Legacy VTK file of the C-alpha trace (Angstrom):
# vtk DataFile Version 3.0
C-alpha trace
ASCII
DATASET POLYDATA
POINTS 604 float
126.714 -227.426 251.848
124.769 -227.450 254.767
122.036 -225.617 255.768
121.224 -224.230 259.321
120.479 -227.544 261.485
123.195 -229.344 259.601
120.714 -231.082 257.378
122.955 -231.809 254.126
122.220 -229.685 250.635
121.987 -231.683 247.302
124.824 -230.428 245.451
123.524 -228.245 242.698
125.333 -228.681 239.296
124.621 -227.685 235.439
122.999 -231.109 235.499
120.425 -230.187 238.086
119.224 -227.407 236.243
119.194 -229.397 232.923
117.047 -232.027 234.788
114.506 -229.232 235.312
114.577 -228.289 231.700
114.327 -231.872 230.058
111.871 -232.765 232.656
109.664 -230.220 234.335
108.744 -229.333 237.578
106.524 -232.231 238.550
107.573 -236.053 239.487
105.808 -238.731 239.869
102.290 -240.280 239.441
101.478 -239.371 243.117
102.054 -236.017 242.585
105.306 -234.223 243.874
108.059 -231.595 243.152
110.794 -232.425 241.152
113.983 -233.112 243.656
115.956 -230.964 241.355
113.672 -227.759 242.082
113.660 -228.243 245.364
117.716 -228.484 245.491
118.018 -225.360 243.507
115.634 -223.366 245.787
117.181 -224.479 248.700
120.872 -223.731 247.437
119.828 -220.368 246.449
118.425 -219.863 249.945
121.373 -220.909 251.511
123.654 -218.739 249.013
121.512 -215.940 249.758
121.791 -216.159 253.441
125.548 -216.808 253.257
125.741 -220.122 254.658
127.148 -221.918 251.492
129.357 -219.726 249.102
127.948 -218.653 245.979
130.710 -219.946 243.890
129.594 -223.579 244.567
126.471 -222.593 242.394
126.408 -222.783 238.420
127.679 -219.921 236.791
124.298 -218.195 236.078
122.797 -218.858 239.528
125.962 -217.441 241.135
125.575 -214.324 239.111
121.625 -214.275 239.582
122.427 -214.140 243.293
125.329 -211.700 243.429
123.462 -209.209 241.503
120.340 -209.474 243.935
122.637 -209.201 246.655
124.633 -206.075 245.172
120.968 -204.273 244.288
118.905 -205.699 247.309
118.491 -207.292 250.762
116.872 -210.157 251.854
114.487 -210.755 254.882
112.114 -213.792 256.043
109.163 -211.656 257.834
106.435 -213.639 259.728
103.105 -211.836 258.727
100.343 -211.124 261.067
97.131 -211.479 259.748
94.955 -212.028 262.775
95.585 -213.032 266.502
97.622 -215.969 266.676
98.381 -216.785 263.015
101.296 -215.702 261.146
102.406 -216.153 257.613
105.751 -217.695 256.687
106.895 -214.665 253.947
110.507 -214.368 252.093
111.001 -210.640 251.083
113.652 -208.932 248.624
114.004 -205.060 249.252
115.581 -203.045 246.543
118.393 -200.716 247.953
117.404 -197.427 246.603
115.364 -194.293 247.697
113.316 -194.400 244.547
109.999 -195.829 244.604
109.911 -198.902 243.239
106.850 -201.692 242.629
106.306 -204.789 244.562
105.185 -207.920 242.973
103.349 -210.232 245.720
103.651 -213.917 245.351
101.104 -216.200 247.220
102.571 -219.594 247.025
101.045 -222.579 245.029
99.286 -225.327 246.591
102.492 -227.473 247.675
104.131 -228.630 251.375
106.895 -226.523 250.883
105.005 -223.035 250.801
106.802 -219.926 248.994
110.286 -222.036 248.635
110.116 -223.531 245.371
110.030 -220.614 242.879
113.085 -218.937 244.024
114.463 -218.379 240.728
111.132 -216.585 239.893
111.631 -214.100 243.073
115.243 -213.376 241.809
114.533 -212.780 238.370
111.945 -210.325 239.634
114.429 -208.628 241.985
116.774 -208.548 239.114
114.137 -206.566 237.304
114.018 -204.074 239.440
110.851 -205.119 241.773
110.409 -205.525 245.501
109.338 -208.939 246.304
106.970 -210.453 248.805
106.370 -214.042 248.508
104.431 -215.812 251.065
102.712 -219.179 251.913
99.033 -219.292 252.459
97.462 -220.241 255.825
97.666 -223.729 256.862
100.283 -224.978 254.034
103.605 -226.670 254.882
104.850 -229.166 256.593
105.018 -229.504 260.536
107.205 -227.125 262.356
108.748 -226.112 258.814
110.316 -222.812 257.932
108.013 -222.355 255.084
104.953 -223.247 257.050
102.054 -220.705 257.843
99.481 -220.921 260.749
96.094 -221.613 260.709
93.833 -223.724 258.731
93.560 -224.299 254.918
90.000 -222.654 253.356
91.013 -223.009 249.715
91.109 -219.448 248.702
88.171 -218.247 250.822
87.248 -215.017 252.440
90.417 -215.420 255.048
92.612 -215.825 252.281
91.655 -212.477 250.713
91.933 -210.906 254.113
95.004 -212.425 254.435
96.146 -210.820 251.164
95.170 -207.263 252.121
97.164 -207.807 255.518
100.313 -208.858 253.122
99.909 -205.589 251.115
99.874 -203.734 254.373
103.031 -205.366 255.450
104.379 -204.771 251.824
103.626 -201.043 252.182
105.161 -200.796 255.412
108.123 -202.541 254.346
108.691 -201.271 250.967
106.633 -198.075 250.557
106.051 -199.330 246.946
104.970 -197.289 243.731
102.389 -200.144 242.798
101.679 -203.278 243.868
101.052 -206.392 241.246
100.388 -209.871 242.213
101.625 -213.002 240.592
100.617 -216.610 241.230
100.982 -220.061 239.907
98.233 -222.517 240.684
96.562 -221.898 244.096
98.624 -218.677 244.192
96.872 -217.491 240.820
93.191 -217.812 241.988
94.180 -215.784 245.428
95.758 -213.417 243.547
92.977 -212.652 241.571
90.650 -212.718 244.407
92.649 -210.488 246.383
92.722 -208.005 243.777
88.907 -208.062 243.420
88.424 -207.787 247.417
90.989 -205.564 248.552
88.682 -202.739 250.358
91.494 -199.916 249.382
92.108 -201.245 245.743
95.737 -201.476 245.813
96.118 -204.079 243.343
97.630 -202.553 239.939
98.059 -205.790 237.686
97.458 -209.549 238.399
98.994 -212.249 236.581
97.698 -215.364 236.882
99.443 -218.578 235.737
97.792 -221.946 235.279
94.844 -220.498 236.930
91.072 -220.925 237.233
88.274 -218.791 236.424
85.274 -220.955 238.049
86.507 -223.475 240.680
82.672 -224.633 241.225
82.789 -226.207 237.414
86.751 -227.036 237.947
85.509 -229.450 240.120
82.257 -230.473 239.191
80.955 -230.039 235.645
78.273 -231.907 233.522
77.118 -233.815 236.489
80.762 -235.472 237.354
83.103 -234.752 239.905
86.611 -234.301 238.951
87.858 -236.364 242.165
91.246 -237.671 241.218
92.709 -234.100 241.608
91.138 -233.404 244.804
92.378 -236.583 245.974
95.942 -235.820 245.436
95.807 -232.192 246.530
94.292 -233.051 249.882
97.355 -235.569 250.442
99.603 -232.508 249.099
99.532 -230.081 251.996
102.464 -230.953 254.192
100.216 -232.877 256.439
101.546 -236.086 258.239
100.149 -239.313 256.392
96.760 -239.923 257.901
96.290 -236.644 259.606
95.316 -234.653 256.344
91.974 -233.343 257.985
94.151 -231.400 260.366
95.388 -229.078 257.845
91.799 -227.727 256.894
89.222 -225.546 258.999
86.341 -227.617 260.048
83.629 -226.273 257.129
86.107 -226.746 254.411
87.026 -230.390 255.337
82.976 -231.126 255.436
82.667 -229.670 251.922
85.959 -231.725 250.968
84.311 -234.771 252.271
80.919 -234.227 250.547
82.312 -233.948 247.226
84.407 -237.149 247.711
81.241 -238.937 248.868
79.066 -237.029 246.083
76.964 -235.994 248.506
75.624 -232.168 249.237
76.623 -231.410 245.761
74.684 -228.278 245.653
76.632 -226.728 248.882
79.859 -227.909 247.139
78.991 -225.726 244.459
77.902 -222.887 246.236
81.245 -222.936 248.229
83.179 -223.457 244.735
81.199 -220.292 243.434
82.574 -217.993 246.141
85.954 -219.042 245.577
85.636 -218.192 241.682
87.091 -215.043 240.253
84.444 -215.310 237.440
81.933 -214.247 240.634
83.565 -211.069 240.861
84.085 -210.308 237.328
82.353 -207.276 237.352
84.399 -205.916 240.283
87.622 -206.729 238.454
86.337 -204.748 235.216
85.146 -201.871 237.560
88.388 -201.380 239.144
90.017 -201.768 235.947
92.929 -204.561 237.062
94.925 -205.427 233.853
94.908 -209.135 234.159
96.853 -211.550 232.432
95.914 -215.184 232.325
97.415 -218.357 231.299
96.234 -222.119 230.713
96.801 -225.317 229.087
94.827 -227.507 226.838
94.971 -230.666 228.515
94.558 -229.129 232.286
94.085 -231.511 234.612
93.021 -229.285 237.674
91.478 -226.414 236.167
90.010 -227.223 232.417
90.702 -224.716 229.964
87.108 -224.230 229.262
85.936 -222.837 232.495
89.473 -220.593 232.595
88.643 -219.090 228.980
84.927 -218.419 230.018
85.920 -216.125 232.763
88.570 -214.724 230.673
86.200 -213.717 227.748
83.907 -211.691 230.283
86.835 -209.522 231.459
86.904 -205.951 229.690
90.247 -204.692 231.505
93.480 -204.886 229.606
93.993 -208.514 229.430
96.166 -211.423 227.990
95.452 -214.978 227.609
98.032 -217.353 226.626
96.927 -221.173 225.718
99.687 -223.871 225.677
100.289 -227.395 225.237
100.440 -229.700 228.161
99.236 -229.687 231.786
98.931 -227.378 234.896
102.191 -225.492 235.817
104.275 -227.203 232.880
104.869 -224.367 230.503
105.681 -221.896 233.453
107.747 -224.327 235.227
111.375 -224.115 233.948
111.447 -220.160 233.851
110.379 -219.974 237.584
112.377 -222.601 238.886
115.263 -222.647 236.476
117.530 -220.538 234.293
118.625 -220.306 230.611
121.716 -221.800 231.006
120.121 -225.226 231.630
117.275 -224.995 228.771
118.215 -226.426 225.747
115.120 -224.840 224.132
114.748 -221.250 224.753
111.003 -221.277 223.509
110.555 -223.108 227.262
111.309 -219.662 228.702
108.730 -217.844 226.968
105.480 -218.391 229.254
107.606 -216.452 232.104
109.172 -213.838 229.933
105.928 -212.999 228.851
104.533 -212.855 232.258
107.527 -210.643 233.308
107.010 -208.433 230.348
103.241 -208.044 231.215
104.473 -207.102 234.803
107.073 -204.721 233.419
104.372 -202.937 231.370
101.765 -202.380 233.869
103.847 -201.859 236.986
107.185 -200.291 235.556
106.041 -198.701 232.989
108.329 -199.562 230.623
107.836 -199.186 226.901
107.597 -202.428 225.517
105.140 -204.313 222.690
102.698 -205.505 225.637
100.030 -203.150 224.025
100.419 -204.714 220.711
100.010 -208.379 222.067
96.759 -210.216 220.650
94.447 -210.626 223.457
94.769 -214.379 223.137
97.893 -216.314 221.707
96.993 -219.836 221.067
99.440 -222.649 221.189
98.129 -225.063 218.290
98.641 -228.710 219.832
101.924 -230.780 218.828
102.946 -228.663 215.906
106.469 -228.422 217.293
109.332 -230.415 215.502
111.490 -232.852 217.733
114.432 -235.005 217.492
115.159 -238.183 219.426
117.288 -237.730 222.309
119.090 -240.830 221.923
118.107 -241.921 225.414
114.397 -242.427 225.249
111.864 -240.016 224.287
112.175 -236.529 222.009
113.290 -232.856 222.378
111.872 -229.916 220.601
113.977 -228.441 218.013
111.350 -226.037 216.752
108.469 -224.235 218.884
104.872 -225.105 218.261
103.009 -222.612 216.353
101.023 -219.992 218.110
97.814 -218.185 216.772
96.935 -214.713 217.613
93.371 -213.916 218.188
91.371 -210.897 219.508
89.015 -213.007 221.206
88.847 -216.934 221.947
85.016 -216.596 220.211
86.799 -215.767 216.935
89.192 -219.335 216.951
86.126 -221.150 215.399
84.685 -219.760 211.843
82.619 -222.815 211.048
81.521 -226.248 212.299
81.671 -229.471 210.506
78.745 -232.478 211.420
79.584 -235.784 211.868
77.056 -238.374 212.324
77.559 -241.729 214.371
76.551 -244.815 212.922
75.754 -248.502 213.827
78.579 -251.251 213.532
79.511 -252.192 210.137
80.617 -255.771 208.714
84.045 -255.599 210.534
83.120 -254.482 213.627
83.851 -250.859 213.379
81.437 -248.250 213.243
81.773 -244.952 211.103
81.615 -241.040 211.581
79.965 -239.871 208.427
78.339 -236.733 206.850
75.037 -238.272 206.377
72.543 -239.535 209.775
72.231 -242.671 210.835
69.663 -243.853 212.435
67.855 -247.369 213.724
70.830 -248.773 215.669
72.188 -249.502 218.907
75.829 -250.564 220.222
75.996 -251.748 223.723
79.430 -251.705 226.190
79.945 -253.006 229.748
80.246 -250.072 232.030
81.988 -249.538 235.372
85.941 -250.272 234.013
88.435 -247.957 233.313
90.100 -248.503 229.632
93.229 -247.900 227.916
91.310 -245.037 226.177
92.076 -242.666 229.291
92.593 -238.790 229.122
96.235 -239.306 230.665
98.351 -241.550 232.651
99.171 -239.558 235.916
97.857 -236.027 236.720
100.060 -233.448 235.291
103.195 -235.376 234.645
101.362 -236.867 231.233
100.759 -233.497 230.206
104.212 -232.328 230.933
105.447 -234.641 228.694
103.541 -233.252 225.905
105.065 -229.625 226.924
108.748 -231.247 226.457
107.578 -232.892 223.000
106.230 -236.561 223.961
102.646 -236.879 223.674
101.101 -240.125 224.936
100.775 -242.260 222.214
97.541 -244.360 221.909
96.715 -247.907 220.197
93.188 -247.908 219.214
93.694 -251.284 217.978
94.365 -252.335 221.604
91.063 -250.696 223.074
88.785 -252.968 224.954
85.852 -253.786 222.470
83.784 -254.836 225.386
84.138 -251.757 227.321
83.786 -248.746 225.234
82.416 -247.732 221.578
84.742 -246.169 219.011
83.617 -244.494 215.588
85.790 -243.231 213.045
86.171 -241.113 210.011
87.765 -242.301 206.618
91.525 -240.718 206.093
90.632 -237.079 205.497
91.846 -235.343 202.754
93.539 -231.966 203.678
93.239 -232.657 207.284
91.312 -230.417 209.592
91.902 -227.385 211.633
89.955 -228.160 214.784
89.740 -225.008 216.742
87.293 -224.404 219.633
85.043 -227.163 221.585
83.256 -229.908 219.844
79.959 -230.917 220.797
78.361 -234.223 220.938
74.732 -235.881 221.232
73.614 -239.572 221.855
71.054 -241.547 223.199
71.910 -243.659 226.343
69.883 -246.461 227.920
71.286 -248.572 230.604
70.146 -252.152 231.482
70.617 -251.802 235.399
70.491 -248.972 237.907
69.133 -245.259 237.262
72.371 -243.411 236.389
75.317 -243.459 233.350
78.388 -241.640 233.332
80.053 -241.602 229.678
83.277 -240.307 228.985
83.879 -238.865 225.211
87.536 -238.757 223.722
88.625 -237.175 220.373
91.539 -238.795 218.797
93.906 -237.971 215.873
94.809 -241.504 214.409
97.450 -241.574 211.847
97.898 -243.945 208.588
100.139 -246.225 210.982
97.101 -246.781 213.321
98.791 -244.671 216.089
96.664 -241.964 217.916
97.098 -238.905 220.079
94.328 -237.023 222.297
92.743 -233.997 220.924
90.290 -233.583 223.672
87.812 -235.211 226.129
84.875 -234.437 228.510
83.018 -236.703 230.597
79.102 -236.404 231.519
76.630 -238.064 233.965
73.169 -238.552 233.873
71.176 -239.602 236.676
67.149 -240.018 237.416
67.397 -242.619 234.388
64.198 -245.490 233.986
66.049 -248.595 233.656
65.414 -249.671 229.707
64.336 -246.478 228.570
66.422 -244.050 226.381
67.849 -240.643 227.034
69.142 -238.561 224.705
72.454 -236.495 226.063
74.382 -233.488 225.037
77.445 -232.060 226.101
80.234 -229.890 224.988
84.065 -231.043 225.359
86.795 -229.063 226.512
88.123 -226.644 223.766
91.209 -227.497 221.569
93.579 -225.614 218.809
94.618 -229.042 216.757
95.761 -229.498 213.376
94.599 -232.862 211.993
97.051 -233.746 209.239
96.213 -234.543 205.997
95.172 -238.242 205.593
94.808 -238.510 209.267
91.427 -240.056 210.921
89.346 -238.536 213.621
87.886 -241.118 216.064
85.367 -240.671 218.678
85.722 -242.916 221.601
82.942 -243.371 224.247
83.414 -245.151 227.769
82.139 -245.148 231.088
85.517 -244.648 233.574
88.318 -242.480 233.672
90.391 -242.307 236.212
90.329 -238.843 236.927
86.377 -238.405 237.439
83.753 -240.076 239.561
81.566 -242.861 238.085
78.133 -243.052 238.599
76.253 -246.303 237.710
76.220 -250.034 238.043
79.660 -251.765 237.248
79.634 -254.510 235.266
76.087 -253.397 233.676
75.164 -252.937 230.032
75.047 -249.433 228.447
73.415 -248.953 225.160
74.006 -246.081 222.729
71.559 -245.475 220.220
70.456 -242.834 217.623
66.774 -242.018 217.154
65.060 -240.257 214.355
64.970 -236.518 215.377
68.089 -237.072 217.716
70.434 -238.548 215.795
73.571 -239.252 217.600
76.229 -236.399 216.093
79.180 -235.049 216.539
79.602 -231.059 216.011
83.421 -230.359 215.018
84.480 -226.829 215.285
86.917 -225.445 212.566
88.748 -222.133 212.160
LINES 1 605
604 0 1 2 3 4 5 6 7 8 9 10 11 12 13 14 15 16 17 18 19 20 21 22 23 24 25 26 27 28 29 30 31 32 33 34 35 36 37 38 39 40 41 42 43 44 45 46 47 48 49 50 51 52 53 54 55 56 57 58 59 60 61 62 63 64 65 66 67 68 69 70 71 72 73 74 75 76 77 78 79 80 81 82 83 84 85 86 87 88 89 90 91 92 93 94 95 96 97 98 99 100 101 102 103 104 105 106 107 108 109 110 111 112 113 114 115 116 117 118 119 120 121 122 123 124 125 126 127 128 129 130 131 132 133 134 135 136 137 138 139 140 141 142 143 144 145 146 147 148 149 150 151 152 153 154 155 156 157 158 159 160 161 162 163 164 165 166 167 168 169 170 171 172 173 174 175 176 177 178 179 180 181 182 183 184 185 186 187 188 189 190 191 192 193 194 195 196 197 198 199 200 201 202 203 204 205 206 207 208 209 210 211 212 213 214 215 216 217 218 219 220 221 222 223 224 225 226 227 228 229 230 231 232 233 234 235 236 237 238 239 240 241 242 243 244 245 246 247 248 249 250 251 252 253 254 255 256 257 258 259 260 261 262 263 264 265 266 267 268 269 270 271 272 273 274 275 276 277 278 279 280 281 282 283 284 285 286 287 288 289 290 291 292 293 294 295 296 297 298 299 300 301 302 303 304 305 306 307 308 309 310 311 312 313 314 315 316 317 318 319 320 321 322 323 324 325 326 327 328 329 330 331 332 333 334 335 336 337 338 339 340 341 342 343 344 345 346 347 348 349 350 351 352 353 354 355 356 357 358 359 360 361 362 363 364 365 366 367 368 369 370 371 372 373 374 375 376 377 378 379 380 381 382 383 384 385 386 387 388 389 390 391 392 393 394 395 396 397 398 399 400 401 402 403 404 405 406 407 408 409 410 411 412 413 414 415 416 417 418 419 420 421 422 423 424 425 426 427 428 429 430 431 432 433 434 435 436 437 438 439 440 441 442 443 444 445 446 447 448 449 450 451 452 453 454 455 456 457 458 459 460 461 462 463 464 465 466 467 468 469 470 471 472 473 474 475 476 477 478 479 480 481 482 483 484 485 486 487 488 489 490 491 492 493 494 495 496 497 498 499 500 501 502 503 504 505 506 507 508 509 510 511 512 513 514 515 516 517 518 519 520 521 522 523 524 525 526 527 528 529 530 531 532 533 534 535 536 537 538 539 540 541 542 543 544 545 546 547 548 549 550 551 552 553 554 555 556 557 558 559 560 561 562 563 564 565 566 567 568 569 570 571 572 573 574 575 576 577 578 579 580 581 582 583 584 585 586 587 588 589 590 591 592 593 594 595 596 597 598 599 600 601 602 603
């Protein structure tokens, strides 16, 4: 198979689809898209254009293409948004005189623009929608067919105005009965922001997948920069290596450089706040825009806490799915692959529910959406798995989901665990009695094997497919971190909500300290899994003087099994975050009377 220009197309077989279903949409520690995803998308495009026979595709893809071509036509408009700036787009127009709704899909942050989610567009068309997907300004490889003009402004006012221009184009092309937006990742934020800012209030529903509510706190929270995510995203726009700057407008590039350098952070926060759906929640509520959210417990780009906080402020018809895994993993199979390649049906649920939401609010279908819980929370690692025989496990029974009327009702109580000093065997306890007067020290500034994840998105993607990252607490570096642990807990614990930690810190050099806290589930054999984590950075410290610090960890829904132990790990450096402090210096943790070191564990 070969597309226009003669570049060979990768062969698409059932094995290609099975690769997506087994391994997801992300590939590699440096952030990239699974080649199988791109192969499927390119083959579908070629089949739609007639440059390869549809018969060369696996059966279900062939049937999907055939159905769409019987019922609709495809085109590749270039949408002019301002003089000299056109957006690459892909359109599917239903062959009917009956008014139909359109779903507009701004692409996620990637070098391939709108292209990777072809299965999603065809799935929408097969449900009766007009579809208009587009690449936001600035994204795409040089001179690529999916590349849009202009410069990246990171979901800023230009992107909002572009979204309204795209709606104008959709109205001229389709004369739709209603307008909906669906986006994954970057496209999810743009979807919400366009809905809140379109001057004609034309957006009737939004589906925001792996989304953010507050971009400012996604980037910078508790005084700590989430620098690894920004570093990888800057290199994932389609720019030639070494020319990343050329992709961004000047003001945005300056902000990103300030962020990376840790300078003018007040301006960075103001910039991120402008790009936060949370800032415009009153407008969204006033317009009554039905809004669907999804996020993941171990999200590495847009942490669950900020998304939940925004969602809780919405008073419109709304729904939130909280999934195991990391960014884009739950939706990945359904938006890039098809059921025939899916070894476990539950992998499709995230997109099946997304489509059902749109069907209810745009097509007026009499489905069960009104009876859904407001929040559906998947409890971490409650799935059942079996070995694949070729390494790793596969899910054979889905993880449990808990319906809630609000995330706030997930937590029904708290349990207090006090941090203790070192005991005779070198360990330290979490106990139900206050412990004061002790101090414990470690060497700051170095990464340890206690880390939130090995690779952004890929570690959490493995969780989604049944393979959580294993930890070996016995192998943790004792000079570079501190560990506290409970005894084996009879009956286990239902952890629901956001844990809070307070301790007192002292630095022997410098005037700042970064601390990263991790909660782990440790089984009777000493193997561990991560529950949650969160960093904090404290500045303006006086050398040798104690400072009490408190911070809230990311929320979680986790069942600690009977006989397992809860472990708290504190170190100073994680590959995801900036480090502020003196490398190689000593950091001391203490527990003074009246400010005892304590962990508040949320239970439900």
